[in-house]
Backbone as CSV, one residue per row, in Angstrom:
resi,resn,N_x,N_y,N_z,CA_x,CA_y,CA_z,C_x,C_y,C_z
1,UNK,-11.872,-110.421,36.274,-12.213,-111.667,36.966,-13.726,-111.829,37.031
2,UNK,-14.155,-113.083,36.804,-15.578,-113.401,36.922,-15.746,-114.254,38.174
3,UNK,-16.440,-113.742,39.151,-16.525,-114.422,40.447,-17.822,-115.210,40.622
4,UNK,-18.591,-115.377,39.569,-19.875,-116.031,39.694,-19.740,-117.539,39.855
5,UNK,-18.640,-118.130,39.377,-18.437,-119.571,39.469,-17.158,-119.855,40.241
6,UNK,-17.097,-121.015,40.917,-15.850,-121.382,41.607,-14.692,-121.447,40.608
7,UNK,-13.532,-120.981,41.025,-12.380,-120.975,40.123,-11.746,-122.363,40.083
8,UNK,-11.576,-122.880,38.891,-10.887,-124.147,38.661,-9.617,-123.860,37.873
9,UNK,-8.871,-124.910,37.629,-7.697,-124.805,36.760,-7.910,-125.730,35.569
10,UNK,-7.770,-125.166,34.382,-7.906,-125.951,33.160,-6.525,-126.398,32.682
11,UNK,-6.401,-127.685,32.448,-5.170,-128.217,31.857,-5.392,-128.379,30.359
12,UNK,-4.775,-127.497,29.593,-4.894,-127.523,28.141,-3.638,-128.129,27.523
13,UNK,-3.836,-128.872,26.471,-2.721,-129.318,25.634,-3.006,-128.834,24.225
14,UNK,-2.029,-128.183,23.612,-2.241,-127.742,22.234,-1.025,-128.082,21.389
15,UNK,-1.276,-128.270,20.099,-0.199,-128.607,19.172,-0.406,-127.875,17.855
16,UNK,0.686,-127.746,17.112,0.638,-127.111,15.803,0.244,-128.138,14.752
17,UNK,-0.790,-127.852,14.000,-1.247,-128.769,12.958,-0.308,-128.715,11.753
18,UNK,-0.079,-129.865,11.153,0.727,-129.934,9.931,2.215,-130.033,10.161
19,UNK,2.650,-130.242,11.429,4.065,-130.303,11.749,4.405,-131.679,12.325
20,UNK,5.499,-132.266,11.847,5.998,-133.530,12.373,7.526,-133.489,12.424
21,UNK,8.147,-133.870,13.551,7.545,-134.298,14.814,6.693,-133.182,15.440
22,UNK,5.730,-133.595,16.226,4.744,-132.663,16.752,5.353,-131.640,17.708
23,UNK,4.958,-130.379,17.518,5.315,-129.298,18.433,4.097,-129.048,19.320
24,UNK,4.257,-129.275,20.628,3.101,-129.157,21.514,3.504,-128.564,22.860
25,UNK,2.471,-128.076,23.586,2.642,-127.533,24.918,1.476,-127.994,25.806
26,UNK,1.765,-128.108,27.090,0.709,-128.393,28.069,0.767,-127.284,29.111
27,UNK,-0.356,-126.581,29.300,-0.364,-125.440,30.224,-1.542,-125.527,31.184
28,UNK,-1.358,-124.910,32.340,-2.419,-124.779,33.335,-2.870,-123.323,33.347
29,UNK,-4.185,-123.125,33.236,-4.754,-121.781,33.182,-5.957,-121.730,34.108
30,UNK,-6.068,-120.694,34.915,-7.225,-120.584,35.802,-8.477,-120.282,34.992
31,UNK,-9.601,-120.808,35.447,-10.842,-120.692,34.675,-11.364,-119.264,34.600
32,UNK,-10.890,-118.387,35.493,-11.327,-116.990,35.431,-10.439,-116.155,34.518
33,UNK,-9.559,-116.827,33.774,-8.737,-116.135,32.780,-9.590,-115.793,31.563
34,UNK,-9.219,-114.735,30.886,-9.932,-114.335,29.670,-9.308,-115.002,28.452
35,UNK,-9.998,-114.914,27.319,-9.415,-115.407,26.070,-8.157,-114.613,25.712
36,UNK,-8.139,-113.332,26.083,-6.929,-112.535,25.848,-5.759,-113.106,26.648
37,UNK,-6.025,-113.511,27.901,-4.982,-114.133,28.713,-4.470,-115.414,28.058
38,UNK,-5.389,-116.233,27.553,-4.993,-117.480,26.898,-4.175,-117.186,25.649
39,UNK,-4.579,-116.173,24.907,-3.818,-115.749,23.722,-2.367,-115.443,24.086
40,UNK,-2.171,-114.635,25.124,-0.807,-114.268,25.510,-0.043,-115.459,26.082
41,UNK,-0.728,-116.351,26.784,-0.059,-117.545,27.301,0.436,-118.428,26.152
42,UNK,-0.373,-118.548,25.101,0.047,-119.330,23.936,1.219,-118.655,23.246
43,UNK,1.118,-117.344,23.054,2.203,-116.607,22.406,3.524,-116.805,23.151
44,UNK,3.484,-116.724,24.473,4.709,-116.836,25.262,5.263,-118.251,25.236
45,UNK,4.411,-119.252,25.421,4.916,-120.626,25.459,5.366,-121.117,24.084
46,UNK,4.831,-120.520,23.023,5.279,-120.875,21.672,6.415,-119.963,21.194
47,UNK,6.748,-118.978,22.025,7.791,-118.005,21.688,7.477,-117.245,20.399
48,UNK,6.183,-117.009,20.176,5.775,-116.134,19.089,5.978,-114.680,19.526
49,UNK,5.833,-113.748,18.575,6.105,-112.338,18.875,4.845,-111.477,18.979
50,UNK,3.675,-112.056,18.686,2.410,-111.317,18.689,2.433,-110.144,17.709
51,UNK,3.098,-110.327,16.591,3.167,-109.271,15.572,2.206,-109.540,14.408
52,UNK,1.429,-110.606,14.504,0.463,-110.941,13.459,-0.931,-111.081,14.072
53,UNK,-1.939,-111.087,13.224,-3.311,-111.249,13.682,-3.556,-112.679,14.145
54,UNK,-4.583,-112.848,14.942,-4.912,-114.162,15.487,-6.425,-114.260,15.645
55,UNK,-6.896,-115.477,15.885,-8.294,-115.668,16.257,-8.483,-117.052,16.868
56,UNK,-9.414,-117.140,17.799,-9.893,-118.413,18.314,-11.150,-118.782,17.534
57,UNK,-11.317,-120.049,17.260,-12.557,-120.552,16.664,-13.152,-121.533,17.669
58,UNK,-14.199,-121.074,18.355,-14.831,-121.883,19.396,-16.294,-122.082,19.035
59,UNK,-16.656,-123.310,18.774,-18.031,-123.657,18.395,-18.485,-122.864,17.165
60,UNK,-17.569,-122.634,16.239,-17.921,-121.956,14.997,-17.956,-120.445,15.078
61,UNK,-17.629,-119.885,16.248,-17.590,-118.430,16.400,-16.155,-117.970,16.629
62,UNK,-15.807,-116.836,16.026,-14.440,-116.328,16.119,-14.319,-115.284,17.243
63,UNK,-13.224,-115.390,17.979,-12.902,-114.452,19.050,-11.446,-114.020,18.908
64,UNK,-11.143,-112.830,19.393,-9.765,-112.376,19.395,-9.679,-110.931,19.821
65,UNK,-8.465,-110.419,19.847,-8.250,-109.015,20.169,-8.374,-108.189,18.896
66,UNK,-9.208,-107.184,18.928,-9.418,-106.321,17.764,-8.326,-105.261,17.697
67,UNK,-7.911,-104.942,16.476,-6.883,-103.917,16.260,-7.360,-102.947,15.189
68,UNK,-7.014,-101.679,15.355,-7.333,-100.672,14.344,-6.678,-101.054,13.019
69,UNK,-7.470,-101.062,11.963,-6.941,-101.417,10.661,-6.831,-102.914,10.434
70,UNK,-7.226,-103.706,11.424,-7.163,-105.159,11.298,-8.525,-105.780,11.474
71,UNK,-8.547,-107.039,11.862,-9.807,-107.746,12.044,-10.524,-107.222,13.296
72,UNK,-11.845,-107.120,13.204,-12.662,-106.632,14.314,-13.569,-107.769,14.790
73,UNK,-13.582,-107.994,16.100,-14.430,-109.040,16.680,-15.553,-108.389,17.481
74,UNK,-16.751,-108.974,17.450,-17.884,-108.369,18.168,-17.742,-108.416,19.683
75,UNK,-16.989,-109.407,20.195,-16.811,-109.550,21.637,-15.410,-109.097,22.038
76,UNK,-15.311,-108.478,23.192,-14.025,-108.056,23.723,-13.353,-109.261,24.390
77,UNK,-12.264,-109.752,23.800,-11.611,-110.962,24.305,-11.076,-110.794,25.717
78,UNK,-10.901,-109.550,26.145,-10.437,-109.311,27.516,-11.563,-109.505,28.531
79,UNK,-12.800,-109.590,28.038,-13.944,-109.754,28.930,-14.715,-111.051,28.652
80,UNK,-14.135,-111.911,27.820,-14.719,-113.227,27.564,-13.907,-114.234,28.365
81,UNK,-14.520,-114.831,29.389,-13.789,-115.669,30.328,-13.948,-117.151,29.991
82,UNK,-12.904,-117.915,30.239,-12.906,-119.337,29.898,-14.039,-120.079,30.590
83,UNK,-14.304,-119.761,31.849,-15.335,-120.493,32.593,-16.722,-120.275,31.996
84,UNK,-16.884,-119.192,31.239,-18.182,-118.923,30.623,-18.557,-119.924,29.540
85,UNK,-17.558,-120.612,28.981,-17.838,-121.600,27.929,-18.283,-122.938,28.515
86,UNK,-17.973,-123.168,29.785,-18.307,-124.437,30.433,-17.805,-125.623,29.600
87,UNK,-16.526,-125.540,29.233,-15.918,-126.600,28.421,-16.005,-127.944,29.143
88,UNK,-16.235,-128.985,28.364,-16.178,-130.349,28.875,-14.775,-130.905,28.659
89,UNK,-14.370,-131.835,29.497,-13.067,-132.482,29.338,-13.006,-133.141,27.952
90,UNK,-11.892,-132.966,27.275,-11.617,-133.462,25.920,-12.223,-132.593,24.819
91,UNK,-12.899,-131.523,25.202,-13.432,-130.607,24.190,-12.276,-129.865,23.518
92,UNK,-12.435,-129.591,22.221,-11.367,-128.987,21.439,-11.826,-127.692,20.778
93,UNK,-10.868,-126.813,20.520,-11.118,-125.627,19.706,-9.803,-125.205,19.067
94,UNK,-9.878,-124.196,18.206,-8.726,-123.812,17.381,-8.247,-122.401,17.716
95,UNK,-6.944,-122.248,17.712,-6.323,-120.921,17.805,-5.438,-120.768,16.571
96,UNK,-5.721,-119.745,15.769,-4.939,-119.507,14.555,-4.127,-118.222,14.705
97,UNK,-2.882,-118.290,14.293,-1.983,-117.142,14.390,-1.284,-116.931,13.050
98,UNK,-1.217,-115.679,12.627,-0.580,-115.297,11.364,-1.391,-115.840,10.178
99,UNK,-2.292,-115.024,9.666,-3.209,-115.474,8.627,-2.529,-115.689,7.274
100,UNK,-1.251,-115.312,7.163,-0.504,-115.592,5.932,0.146,-116.978,6.013
101,UNK,0.846,-117.241,7.109,1.493,-118.544,7.275,0.535,-119.591,7.830
102,UNK,-0.528,-119.133,8.475,-1.593,-120.001,8.974,-1.075,-121.064,9.956
103,UNK,-0.606,-120.573,11.102,-0.222,-121.495,12.179,-1.482,-121.831,12.974
104,UNK,-1.982,-123.053,12.801,-3.194,-123.488,13.502,-2.817,-124.381,14.684
105,UNK,-3.311,-123.989,15.853,-3.082,-124.754,17.067,-4.398,-125.426,17.456
106,UNK,-4.378,-126.729,17.599,-5.558,-127.424,18.122,-5.415,-127.528,19.637
107,UNK,-6.393,-126.988,20.358,-6.350,-126.928,21.819,-7.377,-127.903,22.385
108,UNK,-6.946,-128.722,23.334,-7.865,-129.682,23.970,-7.805,-129.522,25.479
109,UNK,-8.976,-129.497,26.107,-9.047,-129.472,27.563,-8.855,-130.896,28.067
110,UNK,-7.714,-131.145,28.723,-7.417,-132.495,29.205,-8.035,-132.779,30.568
111,UNK,-7.953,-131.774,31.460,-8.428,-131.989,32.829,-8.957,-130.691,33.417
112,UNK,-9.805,-130.848,34.446,-10.173,-129.723,35.295,-9.632,-130.037,36.683
113,UNK,-8.842,-129.119,37.217,-8.151,-129.347,38.474,-8.570,-128.319,39.521
114,UNK,-8.287,-128.626,40.757,-8.533,-127.669,41.825,-7.439,-126.610,41.815
115,UNK,-7.800,-125.419,42.215,-6.843,-124.325,42.278,-5.816,-124.597,43.371
116,UNK,-4.541,-124.484,43.022,-3.449,-124.662,43.978,-2.863,-123.287,44.265
117,UNK,-3.071,-122.789,45.464,-2.647,-121.434,45.796,-1.124,-121.296,45.910
118,UNK,-0.421,-122.421,45.889,1.038,-122.377,45.912,1.630,-122.145,44.517
119,UNK,0.775,-122.249,43.499,1.230,-122.079,42.127,0.734,-120.757,41.561
120,UNK,1.465,-120.262,40.576,1.013,-119.073,39.853,0.615,-119.496,38.440
121,UNK,-0.443,-118.918,37.966,-0.988,-119.283,36.661,-0.983,-118.073,35.731
122,UNK,-0.842,-118.338,34.424,-0.673,-119.602,33.712,0.684,-120.244,34.023
123,UNK,0.728,-121.559,33.834,1.935,-122.335,34.116,2.114,-123.379,33.025
124,UNK,3.296,-123.432,32.457,3.597,-124.456,31.453,4.191,-125.657,32.166
125,UNK,3.608,-126.849,31.979,4.080,-128.029,32.696,4.765,-129.046,31.785
126,UNK,4.652,-128.869,30.469,5.317,-129.798,29.551,5.292,-129.228,28.137
127,UNK,6.116,-129.810,27.286,6.155,-129.386,25.890,7.195,-130.173,25.124
128,UNK,7.183,-130.014,23.814,8.132,-130.739,22.971,8.480,-129.907,21.749
129,UNK,9.755,-129.748,21.497,10.312,-129.030,20.354,10.093,-127.517,20.438
130,UNK,11.080,-126.792,19.945,10.949,-125.344,19.798,9.926,-125.055,18.707
131,UNK,9.272,-123.919,18.808,8.291,-123.539,17.786,8.992,-123.169,16.496
132,UNK,8.287,-123.271,15.366,8.871,-122.829,14.099,9.166,-121.334,14.108
133,UNK,10.050,-120.915,13.234,10.261,-119.488,13.012,8.977,-118.959,12.390
134,UNK,8.325,-118.011,13.061,6.934,-117.704,12.726,6.722,-117.107,11.345
135,UNK,7.747,-116.536,10.727,7.606,-115.960,9.388,8.290,-116.807,8.320
136,UNK,8.434,-118.102,8.582,9.179,-118.951,7.644,8.342,-119.397,6.452
137,UNK,7.016,-119.182,6.498,6.201,-119.561,5.346,5.083,-120.538,5.652
138,UNK,4.970,-120.983,6.903,3.888,-121.890,7.264,4.345,-123.331,7.388
139,UNK,3.425,-124.231,7.762,3.775,-125.635,8.021,4.465,-126.349,6.865
140,UNK,3.970,-126.187,5.651,4.567,-126.915,4.521,6.007,-126.478,4.290
141,UNK,6.236,-125.171,4.274,7.590,-124.655,4.062,8.493,-125.055,5.228
142,UNK,7.953,-125.013,6.441,8.754,-125.391,7.611,9.211,-126.842,7.514
143,UNK,8.339,-127.729,7.078,8.720,-129.133,6.922,9.822,-129.288,5.864
144,UNK,9.765,-128.490,4.813,10.819,-128.522,3.798,12.141,-128.029,4.379
145,UNK,12.072,-127.008,5.236,13.281,-126.472,5.858,13.900,-127.476,6.834
146,UNK,13.070,-128.258,7.515,13.590,-129.294,8.407,14.435,-130.286,7.607
147,UNK,13.923,-130.682,6.445,14.675,-131.605,5.588,15.965,-130.963,5.074
148,UNK,15.908,-129.675,4.788,17.075,-128.972,4.220,18.197,-128.829,5.243
149,UNK,17.834,-128.440,6.483,18.859,-128.152,7.490,19.276,-129.421,8.245
150,UNK,19.917,-130.316,7.520,20.505,-131.494,8.160,21.764,-131.072,8.913
151,UNK,22.334,-131.984,9.697,23.521,-131.658,10.481,24.671,-131.230,9.572
152,UNK,24.870,-131.983,8.499,25.993,-131.633,7.610,25.743,-130.315,6.890
153,UNK,24.459,-129.993,6.596,24.135,-128.717,5.946,24.427,-127.549,6.890
154,UNK,24.108,-127.730,8.164,24.385,-126.689,9.150,25.887,-126.442,9.259
155,UNK,26.673,-127.528,9.291,28.135,-127.387,9.344,28.657,-126.655,8.109
156,UNK,28.094,-126.999,6.971,28.490,-126.355,5.714,28.182,-124.864,5.747
157,UNK,27.003,-124.501,6.267,26.599,-123.097,6.335,27.472,-122.310,7.317
158,UNK,27.878,-122.956,8.403,28.760,-122.284,9.370,30.098,-121.953,8.724
159,UNK,30.651,-122.914,7.980,31.928,-122.678,7.295,31.797,-121.564,6.258
160,UNK,30.679,-121.554,5.528,30.439,-120.490,4.549,30.353,-119.126,5.234
161,UNK,29.651,-119.093,6.377,29.494,-117.838,7.116,30.842,-117.330,7.624
162,UNK,31.696,-118.233,8.085,33.022,-117.846,8.569,33.870,-117.251,7.445
163,UNK,33.789,-117.856,6.270,34.536,-117.342,5.119,34.035,-115.955,4.714
164,UNK,32.724,-115.781,4.697,32.147,-114.479,4.344,32.529,-113.415,5.376
165,UNK,32.543,-113.811,6.640,32.901,-112.853,7.693,34.362,-112.420,7.578
166,UNK,35.246,-113.371,7.286,36.663,-113.057,7.123,36.890,-112.116,5.952
167,UNK,36.045,-112.256,4.918,36.204,-111.431,3.723,35.559,-110.058,3.867
168,UNK,34.377,-109.993,4.518,33.606,-108.748,4.547,33.548,-108.077,5.914
169,UNK,33.851,-108.819,6.971,33.811,-108.295,8.343,32.456,-107.675,8.708
170,UNK,31.390,-108.289,8.174,30.037,-107.815,8.460,29.537,-108.532,9.714
171,UNK,29.743,-107.904,10.858,29.433,-108.548,12.136,27.930,-108.807,12.290
172,UNK,27.102,-107.855,11.878,25.648,-107.992,12.024,25.114,-109.178,11.224
173,UNK,25.542,-109.278,9.975,25.108,-110.383,9.116,25.598,-111.724,9.653
174,UNK,26.845,-111.747,10.118,27.424,-112.982,10.662,26.659,-113.439,11.893
175,UNK,26.344,-112.501,12.774,25.612,-112.819,13.998,24.214,-113.342,13.686
176,UNK,23.558,-112.728,12.695,22.205,-113.154,12.314,22.229,-114.558,11.711
177,UNK,23.249,-114.833,10.892,23.381,-116.156,10.278,23.590,-117.226,11.345
178,UNK,24.465,-116.950,12.313,24.718,-117.918,13.382,23.481,-118.141,14.243
179,UNK,22.720,-117.079,14.488,21.491,-117.210,15.269,20.503,-118.124,14.558
180,UNK,20.367,-117.979,13.257,19.476,-118.821,12.469,19.935,-120.278,12.493
181,UNK,21.234,-120.494,12.323,21.766,-121.857,12.313,21.662,-122.501,13.692
182,UNK,21.829,-121.694,14.722,21.680,-122.213,16.083,20.274,-122.736,16.309
183,UNK,19.278,-122.035,15.748,17.897,-122.501,15.883,17.750,-123.894,15.278
184,UNK,18.242,-124.085,14.059,18.072,-125.374,13.387,18.870,-126.483,14.064
185,UNK,19.975,-126.135,14.694,20.781,-127.135,15.393,20.153,-127.549,16.716
186,UNK,19.317,-126.680,17.296,18.797,-126.956,18.644,17.275,-126.969,18.712
187,UNK,16.582,-127.060,17.574,15.130,-126.963,17.577,14.452,-128.137,18.289
188,UNK,15.204,-129.199,18.553,14.643,-130.338,19.282,14.504,-130.043,20.776
189,UNK,15.082,-128.919,21.224,15.044,-128.575,22.646,13.852,-127.667,22.949
190,UNK,13.313,-127.860,24.148,12.222,-127.004,24.622,12.561,-126.555,26.036
191,UNK,12.608,-125.248,26.249,13.024,-124.685,27.539,11.796,-124.278,28.351
192,UNK,11.287,-125.219,29.135,10.076,-124.963,29.918,10.324,-123.928,31.020
193,UNK,11.497,-123.983,31.629,11.810,-123.039,32.702,11.816,-121.596,32.182
194,UNK,12.371,-121.408,31.000,12.371,-120.064,30.418,10.950,-119.620,30.121
195,UNK,10.132,-120.533,29.605,8.721,-120.228,29.350,8.034,-119.724,30.610
196,UNK,8.260,-120.417,31.713,7.587,-120.052,32.954,8.120,-118.752,33.544
197,UNK,9.391,-118.480,33.357,9.913,-117.178,33.783,9.206,-116.059,33.039
198,UNK,9.013,-116.272,31.746,8.382,-115.244,30.922,6.896,-115.123,31.230
199,UNK,6.231,-116.234,31.507,4.818,-116.182,31.895,4.652,-115.384,33.192
200,UNK,5.498,-115.646,34.166,5.407,-114.911,35.427,5.733,-113.439,35.230
201,UNK,6.711,-113.174,34.383,7.107,-111.794,34.125,5.956,-111.009,33.495
202,UNK,5.206,-111.671,32.630,4.107,-110.986,31.939,2.866,-110.860,32.813
203,UNK,2.473,-111.957,33.461,1.199,-111.967,34.182,1.314,-111.502,35.629
204,UNK,2.513,-111.397,36.147,2.681,-110.978,37.539,3.693,-109.844,37.615
205,UNK,3.302,-108.704,37.083,4.215,-107.572,37.086,3.476,-106.316,37.547
206,UNK,4.205,-105.372,38.119,3.562,-104.163,38.663,2.970,-103.244,37.609
207,UNK,3.272,-103.512,36.330,2.732,-102.656,35.271,1.360,-103.135,34.793
208,UNK,0.816,-104.138,35.506,-0.539,-104.604,35.195,-0.665,-105.077,33.751
209,UNK,0.255,-105.995,33.373,0.241,-106.631,32.049,0.506,-105.660,30.901
210,UNK,1.190,-104.548,31.177,1.485,-103.611,30.105,2.838,-103.876,29.449
211,UNK,3.573,-104.865,29.936,4.819,-105.239,29.285,4.512,-105.861,27.927
212,UNK,5.346,-105.601,26.953,5.194,-106.254,25.652,5.899,-107.606,25.691
213,UNK,5.542,-108.481,24.763,6.206,-109.779,24.703,7.691,-109.601,24.411
214,UNK,8.014,-108.605,23.601,9.417,-108.343,23.285,10.196,-107.985,24.552
215,UNK,9.572,-107.216,25.427,10.241,-106.802,26.664,10.509,-107.990,27.576
216,UNK,9.548,-108.897,27.709,9.767,-110.032,28.605,10.722,-111.050,27.993
217,UNK,10.758,-111.148,26.646,11.662,-112.082,25.996,13.088,-111.561,25.979
218,UNK,13.257,-110.250,25.931,14.597,-109.664,25.889,15.388,-109.940,27.159
219,UNK,14.709,-110.211,28.266,15.403,-110.419,29.536,16.013,-111.812,29.627
220,UNK,15.660,-112.724,28.716,16.248,-114.073,28.729,17.328,-114.199,27.668
């Protein structure tokens, strides 16, 4: 925590570039949060797994969490606080995740609000559409998959999966196929309540943020 400035609440809206209809989230984050905190808040609200490299691009400088054998950043993202940037309302910056698929999120500061002690932060207050499957190949491939998985195609795939299951009795494969098809059938839905349960589980736990994203997601 950086106590040199009064704590405010930043209302950020971010969206995935190259995707239509737009996948976006609106979150509230306290100004004394670090870039590492913002990274995890984005990962949770987008339902990413944090299994790929990432970076913020703010005013032409890159920030992120450094990993052995991966990209190294000169600044420790756990000690770089949002209030230190003195962002202006409507100012934008980029968060990139997975350097192979290149999921670029454009983040804009919409408002600066007073701290509400009745709320816990970070808090997701709005959003639209489920996030893409993070290893599907990136925005262009994802858009092609949206066109491919029409309602009738999903029905066709379910029937094919049922026939294969009856013939081979491969429960694991059948379950995985249905999980994939369920995503395409329901990707228009966004579960804000689940997002907020997971945010609270991660940021307000007795293990001092040592839970993995997989651990907090497994409970839902």
